[in-house]
ZABA-9206 format. One line per field, with one value per residue (C-alpha): residue number from 1; x, y, z. Coordinates in Angstrom, 3 decimals, padded with zeros to 6 digits. Layout:
<sites>
nr = c(NUM;...)
x = c(X;...)
y = c(Y;...)
z = c(Z;...)
</sites>
This chain:
<sites>
nr = c(1;2;3;4;5;6;7;8;9;10;11;12;13;14;15;16;17;18;19;20;21;22;23;24;25;26;27;28;29;30;31;32;33;34;35;36;37;38;39;40;41;42;43;44;45;46;47;48;49;50;51;52;53;54;55;56;57;58;59;60;61;62;63;64;65;66;67;68;69;70;71;72;73;74;75;76;77;78;79;80;81;82;83;84;85;86;87;88;89;90;91;92;93;94;95;96;97;98;99;100;101;102;103;104;105;106;107;108;109;110;111;112;113;114;115;116;117;118;119;120;121;122;123;124;125;126;127;128;129;130;131;132;133;134;135;136;137;138;139;140;141;142;143;144;145;146;147;148;149;150;151;152;153;154;155;156;157;158;159;160;161;162;163;164;165;166;167;168;169;170;171;172;173;174;175;176;177;178;179;180;181;182;183;184;185;186;187;188;189;190;191;192;193;194;195;196;197;198;199;200;201;202;203;204;205;206;207;208;209;210;211;212;213;214;215;216;217;218;219;220;221;222;223;224;225;226;227;228;229;230;231;232;233;234;235;236;237;238;239;240;241;242;243;244;245;246;247;248;249;250;251;252;253;254;255;256;257;258;259;260;261;262;263;264;265;266;267;268;269;270;271;272;273;274;275;276;277;278;279;280;281;282;283;284;285;286;287;288;289;290;291;292;293;294;295;296;297;298;299;300;301;302;303;304;305;306;307;308;309;310;311;312;313;314;315;316;317;318;319;320;321;322;323;324;325;326;327;328;329;330;331;332;333;334;335;336;337;338;339;340;341;342;343;344;345;346;347;348;349;350;351;352;353;354;355;356;357;358;359;360;361;362;363;364;365;366;367;368;369;370;371;372;373;374;375;376;377;378;379;380;381;382;383;384;385;386;387;388;389;390;391;392;393;394;395;396;397;398;399;400;401;402;403;404;405;406;407;408;409;410;411;412;413;414;415;416;417;418;419;420;421;422;423;424;425;426;427;428;429;430;431;432;433;434;435;436;437;438;439;440;441;442;443;444;445;446;447;448;449;450;451;452;453;454;455;456)
x = c(045.813;044.297;046.231;044.608;040.987;041.325;041.734;038.371;036.591;037.359;038.885;036.416;036.334;038.001;038.662;034.974;034.924;031.929;031.520;028.084;024.862;021.125;018.964;016.114;012.318;011.062;010.175;007.073;005.028;007.043;010.254;009.215;008.499;011.591;013.475;011.763;012.470;015.849;016.451;014.594;017.658;020.267;022.666;022.206;024.699;023.194;020.946;021.076;018.771;020.982;018.257;016.870;019.296;019.354;022.165;022.301;025.705;025.910;027.705;031.694;032.516;029.875;030.255;029.725;027.132;026.166;025.572;023.651;020.938;020.464;020.774;017.500;015.361;015.821;014.332;011.639;010.586;010.831;010.056;006.273;006.181;005.313;007.905;010.816;013.556;017.122;019.561;023.122;024.583;028.309;030.281;033.242;034.037;032.802;030.190;027.063;024.035;021.811;018.445;015.824;014.777;015.270;017.483;015.208;016.548;019.653;022.830;024.507;026.801;023.864;021.429;024.263;027.379;028.106;028.592;030.061;032.429;032.893;033.025;035.277;037.421;036.967;038.254;041.162;043.040;044.614;041.628;041.134;037.803;035.114;031.998;029.702;031.148;030.580;027.847;029.638;033.014;032.251;029.609;032.050;035.536;037.950;040.599;043.931;047.163;049.065;051.426;048.796;046.180;047.295;047.766;044.763;042.697;044.292;042.721;039.460;039.083;039.424;036.340;034.129;031.534;029.256;027.398;027.319;029.086;032.512;034.445;038.199;040.589;042.605;045.309;044.125;045.360;043.822;047.163;047.388;044.179;042.852;039.496;036.994;032.876;032.423;030.240;031.949;032.339;033.881;036.471;039.877;042.823;044.399;047.684;048.723;047.515;049.966;052.593;051.429;052.097;055.619;056.989;056.189;057.967;060.597;060.220;057.519;056.885;055.915;052.264;049.843;046.340;045.014;041.602;039.827;035.685;034.035;036.333;039.302;041.972;044.131;047.677;049.760;053.100;054.314;058.343;059.821;063.096;063.436;063.108;064.900;066.603;065.504;068.909;068.130;064.199;065.442;067.970;065.274;061.784;061.443;062.640;061.020;057.344;057.629;054.092;052.513;051.418;053.313;050.481;047.408;049.105;051.268;054.553;055.926;058.642;058.588;056.233;056.668;054.004;054.193;053.400;056.554;056.922;057.455;059.926;063.018;062.329;060.593;063.632;066.473;067.178;069.722;068.930;065.065;066.095;068.155;064.578;062.230;065.393;064.840;061.502;061.006;062.605;059.612;056.764;053.586;053.558;051.887;052.408;050.682;050.370;049.049;051.095;054.968;054.106;051.485;051.118;048.567;049.355;050.313;054.073;054.707;053.365;055.716;058.777;058.177;058.248;061.520;062.727;061.820;063.052;066.887;066.556;065.835;067.173;064.347;061.232;059.210;056.811;053.246;052.334;049.113;047.717;044.909;044.390;041.844;042.671;040.744;037.378;038.564;041.279;044.339;043.691;044.710;043.009;040.879;043.008;042.273;044.884;047.132;050.062;053.683;056.917;057.697;054.018;054.260;054.369;051.254;048.881;050.908;049.758;046.554;046.667;048.053;045.023;042.568;045.062;045.303;041.696;040.954;043.339;041.444;038.089;038.833;037.554;034.180;032.878;033.282;030.411;027.377;027.302;023.438;020.928;022.008;024.286;027.374;030.817;031.859;035.688;033.721;032.209;035.282;037.391;034.498;034.788;038.717;038.156;035.604;037.337;040.152;038.217;036.880;040.424;041.849;038.747;039.220;037.080;033.416;033.963;030.958;032.899;031.327;032.514;031.410;031.385;031.742;031.614;034.272;033.086;035.180;037.959;035.446;034.154;030.786;029.424;027.290;026.156;027.465;026.661;027.417;028.483;028.318;030.389;026.961;027.015;023.976;023.680;022.623;022.165;023.396;021.738;022.730;021.236;019.752;021.480;024.698;023.362;023.950;024.448;022.005;023.069;026.388;026.089;022.925;025.895;028.692;025.604;024.688;028.401;028.564;025.798;026.567;027.381;030.670;031.646;034.383;037.634;041.253)
y = c(-086.879;-090.155;-091.208;-088.255;-088.671;-092.106;-090.076;-088.500;-091.491;-093.765;-090.787;-092.224;-095.938;-096.757;-093.860;-094.411;-097.790;-098.864;-102.313;-103.705;-103.060;-102.254;-104.895;-105.367;-105.191;-108.624;-110.821;-112.323;-113.614;-117.126;-116.361;-113.878;-117.597;-118.951;-116.108;-116.457;-120.159;-119.737;-117.231;-119.790;-122.435;-122.788;-124.037;-120.665;-117.369;-115.061;-114.691;-111.596;-110.181;-108.839;-107.262;-110.642;-113.278;-114.368;-115.344;-117.878;-118.359;-121.624;-121.627;-122.158;-125.724;-127.870;-131.238;-131.901;-134.227;-131.382;-129.457;-131.853;-132.366;-128.843;-128.623;-131.478;-129.609;-126.256;-128.241;-130.292;-126.833;-125.013;-126.934;-127.046;-123.100;-121.122;-118.338;-119.300;-116.464;-117.507;-118.514;-119.118;-120.764;-119.860;-122.700;-121.029;-118.222;-120.803;-120.032;-121.799;-121.642;-123.446;-125.131;-124.420;-128.055;-131.191;-133.346;-136.460;-139.437;-137.131;-137.501;-134.840;-133.691;-133.001;-131.394;-129.909;-129.994;-126.443;-126.697;-130.307;-128.245;-126.018;-128.042;-129.748;-126.752;-126.249;-130.369;-129.689;-126.366;-124.348;-122.521;-119.522;-118.698;-119.449;-116.630;-116.092;-114.161;-111.068;-112.090;-110.157;-112.179;-114.860;-116.909;-118.721;-117.110;-119.563;-117.475;-118.848;-118.349;-117.730;-120.727;-122.824;-121.480;-124.372;-126.877;-126.775;-126.159;-128.872;-131.133;-129.683;-132.235;-135.016;-134.419;-134.202;-131.865;-129.983;-126.868;-124.977;-122.022;-119.944;-120.357;-119.042;-119.696;-117.087;-115.225;-112.460;-109.605;-111.065;-111.596;-115.447;-117.376;-119.886;-119.532;-122.286;-122.955;-126.343;-127.365;-130.454;-128.933;-126.127;-127.331;-126.402;-126.797;-129.430;-129.388;-125.860;-125.657;-129.035;-126.956;-124.001;-126.595;-127.907;-124.100;-123.339;-126.003;-124.680;-121.174;-120.875;-116.913;-117.758;-116.386;-115.518;-116.839;-119.406;-118.045;-120.914;-119.343;-119.986;-122.836;-119.912;-120.277;-117.900;-118.322;-115.680;-116.233;-113.555;-114.433;-112.796;-111.529;-113.468;-116.420;-115.755;-112.652;-110.767;-111.535;-115.216;-115.588;-113.295;-116.354;-119.250;-118.167;-120.523;-123.574;-122.177;-121.838;-123.692;-123.922;-120.807;-119.140;-116.589;-114.478;-115.060;-115.920;-113.704;-113.772;-111.373;-110.777;-107.968;-105.282;-106.171;-108.221;-108.497;-110.907;-114.277;-113.066;-109.530;-110.241;-109.865;-106.778;-105.295;-105.633;-105.460;-102.031;-102.108;-098.856;-099.789;-103.489;-101.497;-099.593;-102.825;-103.973;-101.108;-100.658;-104.875;-103.720;-101.376;-101.983;-101.015;-102.217;-104.351;-106.810;-104.541;-104.891;-101.179;-098.958;-099.382;-099.248;-099.760;-098.655;-099.602;-097.047;-093.374;-094.190;-096.704;-094.423;-091.747;-094.088;-094.883;-091.808;-091.369;-094.418;-093.014;-090.050;-091.879;-093.918;-091.224;-093.118;-096.308;-096.941;-096.306;-093.413;-094.350;-094.212;-095.539;-095.299;-098.546;-099.377;-102.888;-105.662;-105.816;-107.824;-110.219;-112.518;-112.025;-107.661;-104.932;-102.902;-099.528;-096.717;-094.026;-092.084;-092.641;-089.825;-089.782;-089.486;-085.876;-084.160;-080.664;-081.255;-079.112;-081.373;-084.491;-082.636;-082.263;-086.259;-087.422;-084.925;-087.574;-090.918;-090.751;-090.399;-093.493;-095.600;-094.747;-095.481;-098.776;-100.377;-099.181;-095.018;-093.668;-094.605;-092.812;-090.334;-090.422;-088.452;-090.411;-087.738;-088.078;-087.121;-083.531;-085.303;-087.185;-084.599;-082.743;-085.271;-086.236;-082.507;-082.904;-085.807;-084.477;-080.759;-082.646;-084.021;-081.180;-078.526;-082.120;-082.137;-080.869;-077.912;-079.010;-082.882;-084.410;-086.826;-090.257;-091.489;-095.047;-096.275;-099.885;-101.889;-104.471;-107.180;-110.437;-109.365;-108.766;-105.899;-105.035;-102.258;-099.381;-097.732;-094.596;-091.133;-088.184;-084.968;-082.313;-079.071;-076.909;-078.918;-081.092;-085.074;-087.967;-091.391;-094.469;-097.636;-100.497;-103.568;-104.587;-106.947;-104.826;-101.221;-101.568;-098.111;-095.269;-093.006;-092.673;-091.942;-088.967;-087.046;-087.415;-085.815;-083.084;-081.821;-081.794;-079.582;-077.655;-074.080;-072.937;-075.922;-077.655;-075.594;-077.289)
z = c(-011.069;-011.304;-008.378;-006.043;-007.434;-005.515;-002.480;-002.802;-003.250;-000.522;001.995;004.953;003.940;006.853;008.866;009.776;010.662;013.180;014.780;015.540;014.998;017.537;017.638;015.171;015.887;016.264;013.160;014.466;017.004;016.421;016.362;020.138;021.086;020.436;021.788;024.969;025.332;024.501;027.228;029.675;028.722;031.537;029.062;027.266;027.899;025.661;023.025;020.555;017.810;015.257;012.545;010.666;012.328;016.244;017.665;020.502;022.776;024.891;027.728;028.158;028.234;026.866;025.672;021.736;023.266;025.037;021.613;020.142;023.074;022.664;019.214;019.269;022.365;020.182;017.041;018.586;019.944;017.033;013.975;014.776;014.340;010.790;011.593;012.836;011.988;011.220;014.137;014.431;017.286;018.937;021.276;022.795;019.523;017.215;015.176;013.104;011.176;013.479;011.607;013.030;011.511;012.419;010.317;009.930;008.238;006.979;008.828;011.104;008.022;005.744;007.808;009.929;008.371;010.208;013.044;012.691;011.235;013.677;016.620;014.593;014.476;018.285;018.564;016.570;018.051;015.469;014.770;017.523;016.034;013.106;012.631;009.725;007.403;004.770;001.903;-000.761;000.369;002.372;004.142;006.879;008.617;009.497;011.963;012.866;013.310;009.958;009.940;010.088;007.841;004.642;007.098;008.584;005.709;003.437;006.710;006.557;003.285;005.032;007.409;003.974;005.084;001.994;003.091;000.357;001.602;000.578;003.326;004.054;006.633;007.143;009.787;012.065;009.558;006.839;005.117;004.779;004.060;001.792;000.425;-001.059;-002.051;-000.127;-003.740;-004.900;-008.295;-007.034;-004.316;-002.973;-005.445;-003.373;-005.605;-004.602;-001.459;-000.304;-002.619;-000.241;003.117;002.226;001.311;004.285;006.318;004.465;004.977;007.962;007.783;004.272;003.659;001.236;-000.433;-002.675;-003.485;-005.515;-005.683;-009.001;-009.717;-011.120;-008.530;-007.746;-005.952;-004.359;-002.265;-000.393;001.094;004.589;004.855;007.715;005.743;002.291;001.006;-001.806;-003.785;-003.578;-004.266;-007.726;-008.030;-006.741;-007.502;-010.593;-008.204;-005.621;-006.742;-010.016;-009.625;-009.420;-012.989;-014.566;-015.800;-013.097;-010.040;-007.499;-005.830;-002.797;-000.672;002.408;001.220;-002.513;-004.690;-008.257;-010.568;-011.463;-014.898;-013.613;-010.032;-011.745;-013.361;-010.897;-008.481;-011.481;-010.064;-007.226;-005.843;-005.742;-003.969;-001.547;-000.882;-000.840;001.689;004.015;003.723;005.014;007.996;008.884;011.010;009.741;006.271;004.159;000.959;-001.765;-005.871;-007.057;-004.743;-004.146;-000.383;001.761;005.537;007.878;010.682;011.020;012.409;009.392;006.664;008.296;008.257;004.790;003.685;005.365;003.513;-000.038;000.869;002.117;-001.583;-003.854;-006.924;-006.338;-008.869;-005.897;-005.988;-004.682;-000.562;000.379;003.803;004.550;008.519;007.671;005.217;001.833;002.299;-000.984;-000.396;-001.736;-003.154;-002.417;000.440;-000.636;000.802;002.441;001.129;-002.068;-001.998;-003.428;-001.709;-003.264;-001.522;000.095;003.714;004.008;002.200;003.705;006.862;006.245;004.899;008.675;010.258;008.776;009.108;013.025;014.014;011.513;013.338;017.014;015.057;013.749;016.836;016.821;017.503;021.058;023.360;023.187;026.239;028.167;025.981;023.293;021.405;019.807;022.005;020.206;018.927;016.772;014.926;014.870;012.997;010.554;010.060;009.236;007.283;005.285;005.152;003.670;000.664;000.001;-000.459;-002.826;-004.817;-008.386;-009.151;-009.211;-008.352;-006.554;-003.894;-003.429;000.400;000.895;004.478;006.176;008.919;010.473;012.249;012.549;010.120;007.472;006.183;005.187;003.391;004.979;001.851;000.093;000.020;-003.171;-002.081;-004.607;-004.496;-004.321;-000.829;-001.919;-001.310;-002.604;-001.043;-002.932;-002.790;000.013;000.403;003.304;004.922;004.517;005.790;009.531;010.773;008.243;011.660;009.988;006.827;007.862;009.994;007.086;005.159;007.814;008.084;004.625;003.839;007.532;005.513;006.853;009.404;007.164;008.067;008.633)
</sites>
């Protein structure tokens, strides 16, 4: 049962999503001098120490000139110190790296290109936020309405800022995005980007991705049922998107994602086409390539099961649940649950027992009460999740739990722990900059090892 084994490996990957992290200890005397100096500035709204970095948020409504005056003052104070630390500057929700050393003879675009770009986004008005991303997936994350993503990425090329980072412009749900490195030798595929912009002008609800990291561009186009019918797409795909590579790229409609070469075969069967049409009307489903139906919420999961039950002759069997998008553009998200339309009611009920807490916990853990202990409901949901894992596991199997934190739309790994059937645990390795909450890993391990505490 390879599909079911995926449930065991990733059952808690999104079910126990956290956000934020606690402040770290001081990075050094000089850094503390800078933090104190920042705290005293009247134009600084807040200063937060997050691990090895300091996040500086300016008061709302600062003009570009006022922002640059602050940068000049900051660099004049910080550059003579030896242990400066790492800084980011947030201006009205637009976040950028703040270099503590002055630019010298270099231009603003060369020395503070990240901030030049963030202020450009603020003035442009289409982006809703610019933040730092996760090291494993993207350096700089730009959020914008799906219909503006491709055009915004194309216009960004004109300002000519080369910061050497990986930048992604994406919709809030992560389903539409453009990602590339700003290094000159790994520039975005402008031809594909222009083709996507033109396509969205004709089909305004069309989404998809252009991923140009490492010079190997991959493109996906997902058409909306509100723009074109599945029958029309089957007939017109070769004419509408002739620029898609038949083997490397992807094409989709509603919840379906497949290769351009395989589109007609995947939808040749009339019963399968009817099921895809019915699924396209269900809220809470997302396009997916490696499961037949992907639900992002419990209501969608249940509705999808009803559609599949009503279309027994359709060639659709697998049903996945993943409330958070993948951190990697154009990839299916890690599944919390993967099952089949004909699964037994008891098994489905056990999955749903985990899925509902997963939805509630997406925004972060419940607040800590006085004394620092966790609310009992959090521990109860954790036990429910681990019980499902234990009951679903093949005999003698060791289960690996992967935990992640979701902040600003980008997932960051917390770490992994291996849970053996005899109650022993083994903590996996994680990079210091990715591990955000060892306390959560400890609670998973403690719950697993408590004798007789896991029950439905």
